[in-house]
N, C-alpha and C positions, 0 to 999 in steps of 0.2 A: 457603522458597519466595519468589520474588520476584513482585510484582504489576506487571502492565503496563497501562498506561492509553493507549489509542488515541483520539486527540481531533481535532476540527477545528470551527472556528467562523468564519463569514463575518461580519465587522464592520469598519468603516472605522477604520483606525489612521492617525493624522495623521503620526506620527514614528516608524516601525518601528526606525529606527537607534537611537534613544535608549532603546528598550526592550530591545535585544539584550543589553547588558552586565548590567543588573540581573537579567534573567531567567536568563541564564547563571550568575550568582552564587547565586541562591536554589537552583538546582538542585544546584550544586556543594555548598552548604553543608548540603544535606539528603541528600546521598548518592544523587542521582538521576542516571541515565545515560539516553542515548537521543538523539533527534533532534527538534527543533522547527524549523519554518520559519515566519517572520513576514514579512508584506507588507502593503501598504496595504489589502489586501482581508481580511486576517484572520491566523489561525494554524492550523497543522496539524502533526501529529507523533504520535510514540509515545515514551513514557518509562517507565522502570522502576525499582523500588526497593522498599524496606520501607514498611509501611503508614503510619507516622507521616510519614515524609519525603515519600512520595507525596501525602498529604493535605494537607501544607503547601504543595507546589508547586501542586497543583490549586486550592487556595484562593487562591494568588496569582495565578493565571491568571484565575480567575473575577472577581478584583477589577480586572482590566484594563478599559479602556473598552469597553463594549458586550458584555462577556463574562460577565455575570451568569447567563445561562441556558446557559452552556457544559455540553455533555453529553460523556460518554466511555464507552468500552467496556473492561471489564477482563477480564483473563485472567491465568494464572500460568505461571511457568517455574521449573524446579528450579535453574538457575543464571542469573546476570545476562546477559541476552541482548545487552547492548550494552557495548562497550569503553569508551566514554567519552561525555561529554555535549557536543552541539553545537547551538548556536542559530544558525540561518543567515538572513541577509537574502535574500529572493527578490522578483522582480517578481510572481510569483503563487504562491499556496501549493499549487496543483496547476496544472501549466503546460498550458494549452490554445492560447494564443496568439491569442485572440480578444477583442479589447478591448471589444467590445459585449456580451459575455456577463456577466450580472450575477446570481448566484444570490439576491441579497438582494431582487430585484425579484419574481421568480416562478419557481418550479420545477415539475416534474411532480408528479403525484398519488403520495403515499407509500403504499406497501403494506406492512402488517405482515408479519413473516416467516411467521406462522401462515396468512395468506391468500395467500402467494406462489404456492404450487403450483397453487391453483384458477385464478388469473389465467393462468399461463404454459402451462397445459394447454388453454386455450381456443383453438379453432380460428381465430379472428379476431386473435389476438395474436402478434406477432413478438418474440422475445426476443433481446436483443442484449447481449454481453458487451463492456464498454467498456474492459477491462483490456488490457495489453500481451501480445504473443504468447507470451512465455516463461511468463507467469502462466497463460494459458489452457490451455498445453500440459499442465500438471499437474493440471487439474481445472476443471469448468465445469458449468452446469445442462443437464440433458437438453434436446436440441433447440435450445440456444442458438447463435446466429450469431456466428462468430468473425471480427471484421474484420481479423485478422492484422496488426495496427498494431504497429510497433516502439516507439511513444511515444504518449502521449494526444494530443500536438500533431497527430498524423496523423489523428485521428478526423473533423474536419470535412471534409477532402478525401475520406475514404472514404465519408462519408455522401453527399456530392454526387455521387460516382460510382455509388452504389447505391441511392439513394432510391426509384427506380421499382420496386425489388423489393418494396417495402413499401406499395404503393398499396392503399388501403382496408383497411389493417392498424392495430390498436392496437399501440403500441410499449411494451415493457417493458424496462428497462434495469437493469443491476446492475454493482456493482464491489466491491472489498474491504470498505471501511468506509463507503462512501456519498458520499465527497466528489467523486469524478469524475462521478457521476451529478447532483449538484447543478448542474454546469456543462453536462453533455452533455444534460440535460433542458431547461434554460434555452435551450441553443442550438437544440434542436428546436423548441420553442415559438416562438422567433424566426424559424424557417424555415417557420412556418405549420402545423406538425403539431399537431393539437388533442388527440388522446388519447394522452398520454404518462404513463407510470408508472415508478416506481423503487422498488427494495427498500429499505425503511427499515432503517438500521444496516448495510447491505450483507451480503455473505456471512458475514462474522463473526457477525453477530447471528443470521443464519439457522442456522448451524451450532451456535450456542449454545442456540437456542430450539426447533428443530425435531427431534424424535426421528429417529434414523438410519433406523428401519424406516418412516418416512413421508416420507423425503427424496427429492428429485429431483436432488440434488447428486452428482456422480460424481467421485471422486479426492480431491485435496488442495487446500487454498487457499495460495497463496504469501503470506508475510508479510514485512514489511520489518524484520525483526530476526534475532537469532541463531537462532531456531528454525527458520527458513526456510519451513516449511510447517505447517499445522494441519489437523486433520479434525473430524469430528463431535464435539461436546462441547468444541471447541477444544483437543483433545489434540494433543500435539506430533507431527507428521509425520515420516516416514522420510528426508526430503530433506536434503541438504547443499548448500553453495554452492561453485560454481567460483569461486575468487578471482581468476581471470584475467578471466572474462567476467561474473561475478555472476549467472549463471543457475543454477536449481536442478538438482541431479543426484541420482539414487538410489545407494545403496550399491553395487549391482551395476555401475553405470556406471564405478566406479573400477577394475574389472577390465578394461575396454576398453583397447585399445593407445593410444588418443588421450589417455588420462588421465595427467597428471603434476601432482602437487600444487602449486596455486598457479601453474601454468604454462599448462595446457591441459586441455580436456575435449572430448568428441565434438561439442559445439555450436560450439566457437570455434577448434579446431585449425588451421583454414585461414583464420581472420580475423586473425591476428597475424603479424607479421613474425618472422624469426629474431632480429633486434635486441630486439624486444619480449620474445621468450621468454628471452633472455639476461638482460634486466633483471628479469623475473619470478623466474628462478632465483636471482639474487642477493639478492632481496627475501626468498625463502623460506629461503636460507641464513642471512640474519641473524636471522629469526624463529627458526630452529632453534638458533642459537648463543645467542640470548637465553634460550630455554627451557632449554638445558643449563646456563646460569649461574644459573638459578632466577630470572630476571628476568621482570616481568610485561610482555610485549610488547603493542604495539597490534594488535589484530585488523584484518584487511582489512574494511572496511565493506561493509555491504550496500547495495543502491541507495537513494538518498535521495528517496523519495517515500513519506513514513512511513505514511500511512493509505491512500491509494488510493481 
């Protein structure tokens, strides 16, 4: 079994570029794969490997400036869910595009997974899913509002257009692992909203901690690794990834006329040109030939916002 560690931490890094190479090296030396984003505001990512190597890398990250209190969420996978290790430099570790947002200053009230149901079932609470539309499509909490945003960067504009809907409501927000809510709750507080809450540890911690028979979660949770989705108890879900558009599909979706491995699915068939599809077919051909030669080919990567 491989162990996955999903992590994020907001802390000021003076020179992220100087950290990139050494962090990449320590991951490679310890057999760790995955994706880490580093920016001046902190670190975010999901990595996977065996226990000893993972512990070494997590210890290294905790020794970085301001990261002594780093926390992470662990789960398991039967096979390595990442094809390689990438450490990327970014302007933000989760992109909202709001320079005045600073989760280190203040955020909404944390709600433990065990207390989440009671909060969101209250009549004066509006529950908002801060994830992207393709994530919400495969699972969300009962009664949650779906902003139908294509990216987290779209959330502030959506809020501005819809804020009157939530007059005199307490706002409860959630996301995959908690990081987007660190920014979205700070943003709402900056907009003058006083009663703002968010699910501590995100959906992943809820699915780990709350028994399925007590759950208000419906469906699966999209994850940014080779498992694609997880359900209650963080068991691996049924979804696969369309490597053309990187959206989740179910096994039965592969029987649809729009499906062509690595080229298109029912979500994206009309979104790419004939030229795009020709390139995608050539890519799939090279992957197939490499597999026939017994070579380990590079998998097409999942979307790079590792924790969400």
